[in-house]
N, CA and C atoms as a LAMMPS dump frame, in Angstrom:
ITEM: TIMESTEP
0
ITEM: NUMBER OF ATOMS
267
ITEM: BOX BOUNDS ff ff ff
-5.0000000000000000e+02 5.0000000000000000e+02
-5.0000000000000000e+02 5.0000000000000000e+02
-5.0000000000000000e+02 5.0000000000000000e+02
ITEM: ATOMS id mol type element x y z
1 1 1 N -448.133 -132.094 141.499
2 1 2 C -447.725 -132.901 140.956
3 1 3 C -447.752 -132.925 139.363
4 2 1 N -448.946 -132.341 139.054
5 2 2 C -449.143 -132.018 137.429
6 2 3 C -448.173 -131.12 136.981
7 3 1 N -447.862 -130.009 137.673
8 3 2 C -446.907 -129.138 137.201
9 3 3 C -445.439 -129.651 136.937
10 4 1 N -445.104 -130.695 137.848
11 4 2 C -443.901 -131.377 137.543
12 4 3 C -443.84 -132.202 136.286
13 5 1 N -445.09 -132.961 136.255
14 5 2 C -445.217 -133.755 134.925
15 5 3 C -445.288 -132.771 133.617
16 6 1 N -445.722 -131.547 133.636
17 6 2 C -445.841 -130.732 132.544
18 6 3 C -444.401 -130.305 132.046
19 7 1 N -443.603 -130.094 133.092
20 7 2 C -442.071 -129.847 132.843
21 7 3 C -441.245 -130.998 132.494
22 8 1 N -441.6 -131.884 133.119
23 8 2 C -440.646 -133.314 132.88
24 8 3 C -440.941 -133.8 131.426
25 9 1 N -441.983 -133.781 131.101
26 9 2 C -442.29 -134.501 129.515
27 9 3 C -441.539 -133.744 128.479
28 10 1 N -441.739 -132.609 128.252
29 10 2 C -440.89 -132.017 127.338
30 10 3 C -439.337 -132.078 127.487
31 11 1 N -438.821 -131.97 128.803
32 11 2 C -437.555 -132.358 129.167
33 11 3 C -437.156 -133.84 128.572
34 12 1 N -437.896 -134.64 128.789
35 12 2 C -437.498 -135.885 128.604
36 12 3 C -437.578 -136.251 127.075
37 13 1 N -438.498 -135.554 126.258
38 13 2 C -438.424 -135.562 124.891
39 13 3 C -437.124 -135.098 124.363
40 14 1 N -436.753 -133.94 124.958
41 14 2 C -435.464 -133.165 124.432
42 14 3 C -434.134 -134.171 124.683
43 15 1 N -434.062 -134.865 125.886
44 15 2 C -432.977 -135.607 126.286
45 15 3 C -432.976 -136.857 125.408
46 16 1 N -434.239 -137.389 125.162
47 16 2 C -434.234 -138.607 124.235
48 16 3 C -433.693 -138.296 122.979
49 17 1 N -434.073 -137.021 122.396
50 17 2 C -433.154 -136.695 121.092
51 17 3 C -431.804 -136.636 121.168
52 18 1 N -431.435 -136.12 122.332
53 18 2 C -429.913 -135.923 122.587
54 18 3 C -429.09 -137.292 122.558
55 19 1 N -429.851 -138.459 122.746
56 19 2 C -429.138 -139.725 122.548
57 19 3 C -428.951 -140.103 121.137
58 20 1 N -429.75 -139.556 120.321
59 20 2 C -429.307 -140.102 118.776
60 20 3 C -427.857 -139.591 118.485
61 21 1 N -427.247 -140.565 117.905
62 21 2 C -425.935 -140.354 117.301
63 21 3 C -426.027 -139.516 116.177
64 22 1 N -425.437 -138.409 116.087
65 22 2 C -425.403 -137.442 114.718
66 22 3 C -424.387 -137.857 113.651
67 23 1 N -423.582 -139.062 113.97
68 23 2 C -422.663 -139.424 112.843
69 23 3 C -423.015 -139.771 111.569
70 24 1 N -424.34 -140.375 111.624
71 24 2 C -424.872 -140.895 110.218
72 24 3 C -425.684 -139.732 109.532
73 25 1 N -425.619 -138.688 110.13
74 25 2 C -426.498 -137.383 109.597
75 25 3 C -425.771 -136.625 108.561
76 26 1 N -426.426 -136.201 107.617
77 26 2 C -425.772 -135.209 106.809
78 26 3 C -426.003 -133.794 107.617
79 27 1 N -425.013 -132.705 107.22
80 27 2 C -425.227 -131.44 107.627
81 27 3 C -426.851 -130.927 107.684
82 28 1 N -427.316 -130.864 106.825
83 28 2 C -428.669 -130.279 106.622
84 28 3 C -429.546 -130.922 107.837
85 29 1 N -429.735 -132.226 107.807
86 29 2 C -430.516 -133.013 108.951
87 29 3 C -429.993 -132.669 110.26
88 30 1 N -428.678 -132.446 110.4
89 30 2 C -428.273 -132.148 111.714
90 30 3 C -428.713 -130.637 112.211
91 31 1 N -428.471 -129.787 111.343
92 31 2 C -429.086 -128.528 111.544
93 31 3 C -430.552 -128.38 111.784
94 32 1 N -431.461 -129.353 111.222
95 32 2 C -432.883 -129.169 111.324
96 32 3 C -433.241 -129.785 112.841
97 33 1 N -432.413 -131.241 113.11
98 33 2 C -432.792 -131.543 114.19
99 33 3 C -432.266 -130.995 115.494
100 34 1 N -431.258 -130.342 115.364
101 34 2 C -430.662 -129.641 116.439
102 34 3 C -431.864 -128.371 116.641
103 35 1 N -432.147 -127.687 115.627
104 35 2 C -433.325 -126.628 115.642
105 35 3 C -434.621 -127.072 116.338
106 36 1 N -434.793 -128.153 115.865
107 36 2 C -436.102 -128.665 116.589
108 36 3 C -436.066 -129.175 118.033
109 37 1 N -434.904 -129.549 118.579
110 37 2 C -434.64 -129.93 119.806
111 37 3 C -434.624 -128.855 120.596
112 38 1 N -433.943 -127.692 120.082
113 38 2 C -433.578 -126.617 120.793
114 38 3 C -435.051 -125.644 121.037
115 39 1 N -435.693 -125.814 119.821
116 39 2 C -436.958 -125.015 119.985
117 39 3 C -438.026 -125.573 120.822
118 40 1 N -437.948 -126.881 120.784
119 40 2 C -439.01 -127.8 121.775
120 40 3 C -438.787 -127.485 122.924
121 41 1 N -437.299 -127.511 123.439
122 41 2 C -437.076 -127.317 124.792
123 41 3 C -437.303 -125.842 125.021
124 42 1 N -437.073 -124.847 124.264
125 42 2 C -437.302 -123.546 124.835
126 42 3 C -439.051 -123.18 124.823
127 43 1 N -439.597 -123.945 123.906
128 43 2 C -441.01 -123.652 123.639
129 43 3 C -441.744 -124.475 124.853
130 44 1 N -441.32 -125.487 125.256
131 44 2 C -441.791 -126.218 126.67
132 44 3 C -441.685 -125.45 127.755
133 45 1 N -440.317 -124.708 127.982
134 45 2 C -440.181 -123.981 129.14
135 45 3 C -441.118 -122.615 129.106
136 46 1 N -441.131 -122.071 127.904
137 46 2 C -441.932 -120.682 127.882
138 46 3 C -443.409 -121.197 128
139 47 1 N -443.753 -122.253 127.441
140 47 2 C -445.161 -122.822 127.526
141 47 3 C -445.565 -123.183 128.901
142 48 1 N -444.589 -123.535 129.532
143 48 2 C -444.866 -123.974 131.066
144 48 3 C -445.321 -122.866 131.948
145 49 1 N -444.609 -121.623 131.695
146 49 2 C -445.079 -120.469 132.398
147 49 3 C -446.489 -120.022 132.002
148 50 1 N -446.993 -120.213 130.837
149 50 2 C -448.378 -119.954 130.509
150 50 3 C -449.434 -121.061 130.835
151 51 1 N -449.089 -122.216 131.258
152 51 2 C -449.829 -123.369 131.667
153 51 3 C -450.015 -124.358 130.413
154 52 1 N -449.322 -124.28 129.535
155 52 2 C -449.447 -125.155 128.361
156 52 3 C -448.092 -125.666 127.81
157 53 1 N -447.366 -126.567 128.55
158 53 2 C -446.075 -126.914 128.029
159 53 3 C -446.088 -127.477 126.613
160 54 1 N -446.877 -128.309 126.453
161 54 2 C -447.2 -129.155 125.365
162 54 3 C -447.41 -128.441 124.167
163 55 1 N -448.348 -127.442 124.242
164 55 2 C -448.585 -126.599 123.104
165 55 3 C -447.304 -125.666 122.708
166 56 1 N -446.561 -125.1 123.874
167 56 2 C -445.355 -124.408 123.593
168 56 3 C -444.252 -125.234 123.138
169 57 1 N -444.185 -126.519 123.363
170 57 2 C -443.066 -127.401 122.784
171 57 3 C -443.292 -127.592 121.522
172 58 1 N -444.6 -127.848 121.044
173 58 2 C -444.962 -128.127 119.743
174 58 3 C -444.74 -126.938 118.71
175 59 1 N -445.221 -125.762 119.172
176 59 2 C -445.057 -124.417 118.527
177 59 3 C -443.423 -124.206 118.348
178 60 1 N -442.697 -124.458 119.677
179 60 2 C -441.266 -124.229 119.461
180 60 3 C -440.49 -125.185 118.612
181 61 1 N -440.928 -126.362 118.602
182 61 2 C -440.132 -127.392 117.609
183 61 3 C -440.603 -127.024 116.235
184 62 1 N -441.671 -126.543 115.938
185 62 2 C -441.881 -126.157 114.372
186 62 3 C -441.139 -124.883 114.133
187 63 1 N -440.869 -123.971 114.997
188 63 2 C -440.077 -122.749 114.842
189 63 3 C -438.719 -123.034 114.68
190 64 1 N -438.209 -123.944 115.622
191 64 2 C -436.895 -124.474 115.619
192 64 3 C -436.431 -125.158 114.36
193 65 1 N -437.328 -126.09 113.7
194 65 2 C -436.999 -126.686 112.721
195 65 3 C -436.843 -125.743 111.5
196 66 1 N -437.766 -124.775 111.367
197 66 2 C -437.753 -123.641 110.307
198 66 3 C -436.305 -122.974 110.474
199 67 1 N -436.032 -122.574 111.603
200 67 2 C -434.802 -121.957 112
201 67 3 C -433.559 -122.816 111.573
202 68 1 N -433.626 -123.972 111.931
203 68 2 C -432.461 -125.109 111.636
204 68 3 C -432.339 -125.022 110.032
205 69 1 N -433.388 -125.08 109.274
206 69 2 C -433.485 -125.213 107.757
207 69 3 C -432.832 -123.904 107.346
208 70 1 N -433.296 -122.756 107.696
209 70 2 C -432.739 -121.489 107.273
210 70 3 C -431.222 -121.277 107.566
211 71 1 N -430.947 -121.745 108.739
212 71 2 C -429.473 -121.628 109.094
213 71 3 C -428.645 -122.548 108.178
214 72 1 N -429.113 -123.9 107.748
215 72 2 C -428.46 -124.511 106.842
216 72 3 C -428.189 -124.008 105.434
217 73 1 N -429.483 -123.422 105.037
218 73 2 C -429.473 -122.823 103.646
219 73 3 C -428.546 -121.33 103.68
220 74 1 N -428.481 -120.826 104.655
221 74 2 C -427.657 -119.577 104.603
222 74 3 C -426.05 -120.067 104.803
223 75 1 N -425.834 -121.233 105.178
224 75 2 C -424.529 -121.674 105.367
225 75 3 C -424.147 -122.231 103.891
226 76 1 N -425.004 -122.762 103.293
227 76 2 C -424.666 -123.301 102.011
228 76 3 C -424.407 -122.323 101.124
229 77 1 N -425.132 -121.069 101.251
230 77 2 C -425.04 -120.082 100.207
231 77 3 C -423.909 -118.938 100.55
232 78 1 N -423.292 -119.226 101.653
233 78 2 C -422.258 -118.282 101.947
234 78 3 C -421.186 -118.393 101.114
235 79 1 N -420.271 -117.396 100.955
236 79 2 C -419.22 -117.375 99.968
237 79 3 C -418.035 -118.034 100.474
238 80 1 N -417.548 -119.154 99.762
239 80 2 C -416.344 -119.805 99.946
240 80 3 C -415.23 -119.381 98.968
241 81 1 N -414.125 -118.603 99.327
242 81 2 C -413.216 -118.305 98.314
243 81 3 C -412.4 -119.414 97.978
244 82 1 N -411.959 -119.304 96.73
245 82 2 C -411.063 -120.628 96.231
246 82 3 C -409.713 -120.59 97.056
247 83 1 N -409.142 -121.825 97.06
248 83 2 C -407.922 -121.848 97.64
249 83 3 C -406.87 -121.093 97.045
250 84 1 N -405.835 -120.636 97.72
251 84 2 C -404.858 -119.794 97.109
252 84 3 C -403.757 -120.924 96.876
253 85 1 N -403.083 -120.685 95.634
254 85 2 C -402.078 -121.467 95.127
255 85 3 C -401.147 -120.915 94.132
256 86 1 N -400.497 -121.547 93.569
257 86 2 C -399.422 -121.23 92.693
258 86 3 C -399.64 -121.262 91.33
259 87 1 N -400.928 -121.532 91.102
260 87 2 C -401.444 -121.491 89.68
261 87 3 C -402.054 -122.637 89.373
262 88 1 N -402.2 -123.05 88.074
263 88 2 C -402.904 -124.274 87.604
264 88 3 C -402.3 -125.649 87.745
265 89 1 N -400.842 -125.462 87.908
266 89 2 C -400.213 -126.698 88.094
267 89 3 C -399.753 -127.09 89.345
């Protein structure tokens, strides 16, 4: 019974984050929240194998938030070529 609860709680937390509507979020917040949710889910699953799903989800959420932030920064700094046109007019 306890094993099921250890797996169900991180899954429930991730699913509750999935209910949030991302329409009002800017791209940076969306990247960070997505990274946090994905990291928490993966950390919870990996942590459940070692016997501590909560700690795994917590560590995974932190790593996922950092990864989401770094992904957003890399997308902002990527090269966007200017539009091709027929001149200034």
